[in-house]
N, C-alpha and C positions, 0 to 999 in steps of 0.2 A: 192490866191486859188488855182492857177497853182502847187505852190509847195506842197499844203496839198493830191492835187489830185494823183502826180505823190509819193509822201512819201506813203500814201494809197495802189494804185498799188505796188511799192514794196514789201511792207508790205504783203500783198496776196501773190504774187508772191512767195517771201522767205518760206514764212509758208508753202505752198503748194508744195514746192522744196524740202523742210526738213524734211517735214513729211508725205506726203502722195505718193508724185514723188519718194522718195528716197526708199518707201518700194517695188512700182514696177522693179523691177529688173529681166530684161530679159538677161539673154546670158552676166549677167555681165556689163550691160550698164543700165541706164536708161534717162528718158529726162533733158532737161536744159532747164526749162522755163523760171529762170531768163534772162538766155541768149537771150532769144526772146524778149525781152524790148528795147534793144538797136539795135536789128535787124528790127524790127518796128517802132523804133523810126527814124534810119536813114532810112528806106524807105519813111516816111513822110516828115523827117523835116530837112534831109540832115544830112553831116558828125561831123560838129558842135555839134548840139545836140545830136545826135546819139552815139557820144564821150562822152558827159557830160551822158546822160542817163546811159551807161554801165558803169564811172565809179563808179555812186550813187549806182547803182544796185549790182554792185561787190562788193565796199567797204562795203554796208550792209552783203552780203553775206559771205565776208572776216569774218566778226566779230562773225558770228553764226558758221558757218563749221570747226571746229576745223580739225588739222593735216596738213594745206598749211598756208603756212607765209601772214601775213596781207598785201592786196594787189595783192596778185597772182590773186583771180579774178576781181577785180579792174582794172587791166592793160590788161588781157585777153578780157575783156568785151569792154574796152576804144576801143582796138585796132578793135573790130568788128564792133562795132557801126561805128565806123569812115572809116573802110572798106565798109560796108554796103551802108553808105551815100554816098560815092563816087563811088560806083559803080551805084549805083541808078542814079546820077547826068549825068550818061551818057545815061540814057535808054531816049528815047525819046517817046515810047509808053505808055498809061496809063490799057493796057490789063489785066483783072483781074489775070489772069496768071504768070503775071512776081514778082509781090510780093514773090509769090508761089516759083517760081525758086530763087529769090534772099535771099528767107528763108534757100534754102538747101543749097543754095553756100554760104552763111554766117555763115551757122551753121558748115557746113564743116570747113570752116577757122576759128572759133574760138574753134571748138575741135583740130585742130592742134595748134594754139597760143595758147594753154592752155598744151597740149603735151611739147612744146617747151619749155615752160615758166617752166613747173617741171621739165624740164630735167636741165634745166639752175639751177636753185634752189637746186638741185638734191634730189628730189624725182623720187623715182623709181615705175614702174608699168605704168606711162602715157604715156610714146613716144616706142610701140611697135606695133605690127602687129595686136592687137586688137584695135589700135586706127582707124581703117577703117572700122568697128563694130560702133563701139562710134558715129563715123561722121556719120553714114547710119543711125543709131537709132534717134539721136538727130537730122539730118535732117527733117527726115519721120516725126516726131511728130513736130518739127517747122512749117513746112511745110503744115499741118493740122490745124495747131492753129494761125497762122500769119495771116489771112483776119480778126478773130474777135479781134486780140491783136491790130490790126491797128484800130477797132472801141475803144477799150480800151484806145488807145494812142488820137484819136482824142477828146475822152472825157477828158482824163487829159491834153492833149497839143493842146488845140484846134487849127485849123490853121488860120491866120490872114487872113480876108477877104480882098481881091485882090491879093491874094499869086498866084505866080505860083507852088505851090508843088503841088507833084502828088496827085491827087485826084480818088479815086475806093471808088465807091458804095457797 
């Protein structure tokens, strides 16, 4: 059941990303809803599941988006989910605003990673001064949406009973 729920969430996010969100272009940038999944999973379940969610969501997006090599988003989102899960493990408090800040930092990290990967594989126009605007826009949108996404993650990947994972109501 967990796999079906996660697959459904990825399907919805990729569909929204490639249709609705792609058309909401502001100053040459748009939100990255798919990146929000590994960030939220990393916050709730830690680095390993964050990385797995990042790879799963990224490989689906890679198969849908044209113009990038297969594995581009998968690697970027895997590193993002792992980094966020690792960073969240060092946080002792469970205040509501910590996931919001984590989403901003994780989004900026993810955008930077994607920019670096684009440069490595020879894609032009990703790693330039506009990357700061992209990181700010993605971070802002993901900061607003991270708390609802955490609820979606808890539905798709319930936290085992008796676990010491982060609990945000």
